C-alpha positions as CSV (number, residue, x, y, z in Angstrom):
1,M,-4.3,25.5,-8.7
2,N,-7.9,24.8,-9.8
3,M,-7.9,21.1,-10.7
4,N,-10.5,18.4,-10.8
5,V,-9.3,15.2,-9.2
6,A,-10.8,11.7,-9.2
7,V,-10.0,9.2,-6.5
8,V,-10.7,5.6,-7.6
9,G,-10.6,3.3,-4.6
10,T,-11.8,4.8,-1.3
11,G,-10.7,2.3,1.2
12,T,-8.9,3.5,4.3
13,M,-6.0,5.3,2.5
14,G,-8.0,6.6,-0.4
15,S,-10.5,8.2,1.9
16,V,-7.8,10.0,3.8
17,M,-6.4,11.3,0.5
18,V,-9.8,12.6,-0.4
19,R,-10.0,14.5,2.8
20,H,-6.6,16.2,2.2
21,L,-7.5,17.0,-1.4
22,V,-10.8,18.6,-0.4
23,R,-9.0,20.7,2.3
24,R,-6.6,22.0,-0.4
25,G,-9.6,23.2,-2.4
26,Y,-9.7,20.5,-5.1
27,T,-13.0,19.4,-6.6
28,V,-12.9,15.6,-5.9
29,T,-15.0,12.9,-7.5
30,V,-14.8,9.4,-6.0
31,W,-15.6,5.8,-7.0
32,N,-15.3,2.5,-5.2
33,R,-16.4,-1.0,-5.9
34,T,-18.8,-0.8,-3.0
35,R,-20.4,2.5,-2.2
36,E,-20.5,1.7,1.5
37,R,-16.7,1.9,1.6
38,A,-16.9,5.3,0.1
39,A,-19.0,6.8,2.9
40,A,-16.0,8.4,4.6
41,A,-14.8,9.9,1.3
42,I,-18.2,11.3,0.5
43,A,-18.5,12.7,4.1
44,A,-15.2,14.4,3.5
45,G,-16.5,16.2,0.5
46,G,-16.0,13.8,-2.4
47,N,-18.7,13.6,-5.1
48,W,-19.9,10.0,-5.8
49,A,-19.7,8.7,-9.4
50,D,-21.5,5.5,-10.4
51,T,-18.6,4.2,-12.6
52,P,-14.9,4.7,-12.9
53,A,-15.5,6.4,-16.3
54,D,-17.9,8.8,-14.7
55,A,-15.4,9.6,-12.0
56,S,-12.6,10.4,-14.5
57,R,-14.7,12.2,-17.1
58,N,-13.9,15.8,-16.1
59,A,-10.7,15.0,-14.1
60,D,-7.3,16.5,-14.7
61,A,-5.8,13.8,-12.5
62,V,-7.1,10.4,-11.5
63,V,-5.6,8.9,-8.3
64,V,-6.0,5.1,-8.3
65,V,-5.7,3.3,-4.9
66,L,-6.8,-0.3,-5.4
67,S,-5.6,-3.7,-4.2
68,G,-4.7,-6.5,-6.6
69,D,-3.0,-6.4,-10.1
70,E,-6.0,-7.8,-11.9
71,T,-8.4,-5.4,-10.2
72,V,-6.2,-2.4,-11.2
73,L,-6.1,-3.4,-14.8
74,D,-9.8,-4.2,-15.0
75,V,-10.9,-0.9,-13.4
76,L,-8.6,1.0,-15.8
77,V,-9.5,-0.7,-19.1
78,R,-13.0,-2.1,-18.9
79,S,-15.8,-0.5,-21.0
80,D,-16.8,1.8,-18.1
81,G,-13.3,2.0,-16.7
82,V,-11.1,5.0,-15.9
83,L,-9.6,5.3,-19.3
84,A,-13.0,5.3,-21.0
85,G,-13.8,8.5,-19.2
86,C,-10.5,10.3,-19.4
87,R,-9.8,13.2,-21.8
88,P,-6.6,13.3,-23.7
89,G,-3.8,14.7,-21.4
90,T,-5.4,13.5,-18.2
91,V,-2.9,12.1,-15.8
92,V,-3.6,8.7,-14.1
93,I,-1.6,8.4,-10.9
94,D,-1.6,4.7,-10.0
95,M,-0.7,4.5,-6.3
96,S,-1.6,0.8,-5.9
97,T,1.1,-1.7,-5.0
98,T,1.4,-4.0,-8.0
99,A,4.1,-5.7,-10.0
100,A,6.2,-3.6,-12.3
101,A,4.8,-5.5,-15.3
102,T,1.3,-4.5,-14.3
103,K,2.4,-0.9,-14.3
104,S,3.8,-1.2,-17.7
105,K,0.6,-2.8,-19.1
106,A,-1.4,0.0,-17.5
107,A,0.9,2.6,-19.0
108,T,0.6,1.1,-22.5
109,S,-3.2,1.1,-22.2
110,A,-3.2,4.7,-21.0
111,A,-0.9,5.7,-23.9
112,H,-3.4,4.2,-26.4
113,A,-6.1,6.4,-24.9
114,H,-3.8,9.5,-25.1
115,V,-3.7,9.6,-21.3
116,D,-0.5,10.1,-19.3
117,F,0.4,7.6,-16.6
118,L,2.5,7.7,-13.4
119,D,3.5,4.6,-11.4
120,A,3.3,6.0,-7.9
121,P,3.0,3.6,-4.9
122,F,3.7,5.1,-1.5
123,F,5.4,4.3,1.7
124,G,3.7,5.1,5.0
125,S,0.7,3.8,6.9
126,L,-2.5,5.3,8.2
127,K,-0.7,7.4,10.8
128,E,1.4,9.1,8.1
129,A,-1.6,9.5,5.8
130,E,-3.6,11.2,8.5
131,A,-0.8,13.7,9.0
132,G,-0.4,14.3,5.3
133,G,3.1,12.7,5.5
134,L,3.2,9.9,3.0
135,W,6.2,9.2,0.8
136,P,5.3,8.4,-2.8
137,V,7.9,6.9,-5.1
138,V,7.1,7.8,-8.7
139,G,8.0,6.2,-12.0
140,G,7.3,8.1,-15.2
141,D,7.9,11.3,-17.1
142,S,9.3,14.1,-15.0
143,D,7.3,16.7,-16.8
144,V,4.1,14.8,-16.2
145,L,5.0,14.5,-12.6
146,A,5.5,18.3,-12.4
147,R,2.0,18.9,-13.7
148,V,0.4,16.9,-10.9
149,S,2.9,17.1,-8.0
150,P,0.5,19.5,-6.1
151,V,-2.0,16.7,-6.0
152,L,0.5,14.3,-4.4
153,E,1.8,17.1,-2.1
154,A,-1.7,17.4,-0.6
155,F,-1.0,14.2,1.4
156,S,2.7,13.7,1.1
157,D,5.8,14.7,3.1
158,R,8.2,14.2,0.2
159,I,7.9,12.8,-3.4
160,F,10.7,10.6,-4.8
161,H,11.0,10.4,-8.6
162,V,12.9,7.1,-9.2
163,G,12.9,6.6,-12.9
164,P,10.6,5.3,-15.7
165,V,7.3,3.5,-15.2
166,G,7.9,0.2,-13.3
167,A,10.9,1.6,-11.4
168,A,8.7,2.8,-8.5
169,A,6.8,-0.5,-8.3
170,T,10.2,-2.3,-7.8
171,V,11.3,0.2,-5.2
172,K,8.0,-0.3,-3.3
173,L,8.3,-4.1,-3.4
174,A,11.9,-3.9,-2.2
175,G,10.9,-1.7,0.7
176,N,8.0,-4.0,1.6
177,L,10.4,-7.0,1.5
178,L,12.4,-5.3,4.2
179,V,9.3,-4.5,6.3
180,L,7.7,-7.9,6.1
181,T,10.9,-9.7,6.8
182,M,11.7,-7.5,9.8
183,V,8.2,-8.1,11.2
184,E,8.3,-11.8,10.7
185,H,11.8,-12.1,12.2
186,L,10.9,-10.0,15.1
187,A,7.9,-12.2,15.8
188,A,10.2,-15.3,15.7
189,S,12.6,-13.6,18.1
190,L,10.0,-12.7,20.6
191,A,8.4,-16.2,20.4
192,M,11.8,-17.8,21.0
193,I,12.3,-15.8,24.1
194,E,8.7,-16.7,25.3
195,A,9.4,-20.4,24.6
196,N,12.3,-20.2,27.1
197,D,10.3,-18.4,29.8
198,G,12.0,-15.1,29.1
199,D,10.6,-11.6,29.0
200,P,10.2,-10.3,25.4
201,K,10.0,-6.7,26.7
202,I,13.8,-6.9,27.5
203,L,14.6,-7.6,23.8
204,L,12.3,-4.7,22.7
205,E,14.1,-2.4,25.1
206,L,17.5,-3.5,23.7
207,L,16.2,-2.9,20.2
208,G,15.5,0.7,21.2
209,I,19.1,1.5,22.2
210,T,21.4,-0.7,20.1
211,G,22.8,-0.2,16.7
212,F,20.0,-2.0,15.0
213,R,17.2,0.0,16.6
214,S,14.2,0.7,14.4
215,P,10.8,2.5,15.0
216,L,9.3,-0.5,13.2
217,Y,10.6,-2.9,15.8
218,Q,9.3,-0.7,18.6
219,A,5.8,-0.3,17.1
220,K,5.3,-3.9,15.9
221,G,7.0,-5.4,19.0
222,K,4.7,-3.5,21.3
223,Q,1.7,-4.7,19.3
224,M,2.9,-8.3,19.5
225,I,3.4,-8.1,23.2
226,D,0.2,-6.3,23.9
227,G,-1.9,-8.4,21.5
228,D,-3.0,-5.2,19.7
229,F,-3.7,-6.3,16.2
230,A,-5.9,-3.5,14.9
231,P,-5.0,-3.4,11.3
232,R,-2.4,-0.9,10.1
233,G,-1.2,-3.2,7.4
234,S,-3.0,-6.5,7.3
235,V,-1.8,-10.1,7.0
236,D,-3.8,-10.5,3.8
237,T,-2.0,-7.5,2.3
238,A,1.4,-9.0,3.4
239,I,0.6,-12.3,1.7
240,K,-0.4,-10.5,-1.5
241,D,2.7,-8.3,-1.5
242,L,5.0,-11.3,-0.7
243,G,3.6,-13.0,-3.8
244,L,4.6,-10.0,-5.9
245,I,8.0,-9.9,-4.2
246,V,8.6,-13.6,-4.9
247,G,7.7,-13.0,-8.5
248,A,10.1,-9.9,-8.8
249,A,12.9,-11.9,-7.1
250,E,12.5,-14.8,-9.5
251,A,12.6,-12.4,-12.5
252,A,15.8,-11.0,-11.1
253,G,17.4,-14.4,-10.6
254,I,17.4,-14.0,-6.8
255,P,16.8,-17.2,-4.7
256,T,13.4,-17.2,-3.2
257,A,13.4,-20.1,-0.7
258,G,13.7,-17.8,2.3
259,L,10.9,-15.6,0.9
260,T,8.5,-18.5,0.5
261,D,9.2,-19.6,4.0
262,I,8.4,-16.1,5.4
263,R,5.2,-16.1,3.3
264,A,4.3,-19.4,4.7
265,R,4.4,-17.9,8.2
266,Y,1.9,-15.2,7.2
267,L,-0.3,-17.8,5.5
268,R,-0.4,-19.7,8.7
269,A,-1.3,-16.5,10.6
270,R,-4.2,-16.1,8.2
271,E,-5.3,-19.8,8.9
272,L,-5.2,-18.9,12.6
273,G,-7.8,-16.2,12.0
274,G,-5.5,-13.2,11.4
275,G,-6.1,-12.4,7.7
276,E,-7.7,-9.1,8.3
277,L,-5.6,-8.3,11.4
278,D,-2.4,-6.4,11.5
279,M,0.7,-8.1,10.1
280,A,2.0,-8.1,13.7
281,S,-0.4,-11.0,14.3
282,V,2.1,-13.2,12.5
283,I,3.5,-13.8,16.0
284,A,0.6,-16.3,16.4
285,A,2.2,-18.5,13.8
286,E,5.6,-18.1,15.4
287,R,4.3,-18.9,18.8
288,E,2.6,-22.0,17.5
289,H,5.8,-23.1,15.8
290,A,7.7,-22.5,19.1
291,G,5.1,-24.3,21.2
292,V,4.1,-21.2,23.0
293,A,0.4,-20.7,24.0
294,V,-1.2,-18.1,21.7
295,H,-2.0,-15.0,23.7
296,S,-5.7,-13.9,23.7
């Protein structure tokens, strides 16, 4: 399929998406808030545009991968934003993790511009992205999704259509709630063992063979024990997502005391210098709480 695709937001994940799209033969135009962060995308074959509007001007599909609800809306609707450049019938695929209400606002703005909109955050980290194995969850019209599914398939293992716009954002936040809770509780468990002069590797071994085994426990537990905090999902992102999760829980009438306590642990990890480090570095906050010396 001969399609022009714009990728707006060329951080780590966006740049990998560009590489897969170019390999599939798409003509790809890219924009990022700082051109320096677009270097990898340009090296992979993306064509630089000076504004989001320029990036989307000739695009059949615009993939948006940005961080922060306000940033997403601004880049879409400002005078030189994505929607200003889109032709009628262009499909905006917003793969950012935002609140469902933000997706709805974006979809409304897109409709006013006669542009189709899909709410399409994804599951998977850099490892899955590199392998072309992400799992997007999509909210929006199924016919619109069918038109651009080859774009998503370029870097995805399987695509899940979960309902109307906003539904995918909710599924994504629900999944992130599980992940961030698991990582924080794992950190607390390992710190508790260390505080009692035990070997945390024993717990990690048990977590690999018992009924509650999880690849996430194995990966993050090894990072915590080894002190390997190269970012695969940062503490800063965890804090941002937990803020969205708390808001979604409050809107649904779900008690949030436990969520705010978990978020406080990640906030403390950031205060300890871990903001840009992997979320596994939350163990520094748990070790401090347990009176265990923080590993270097």
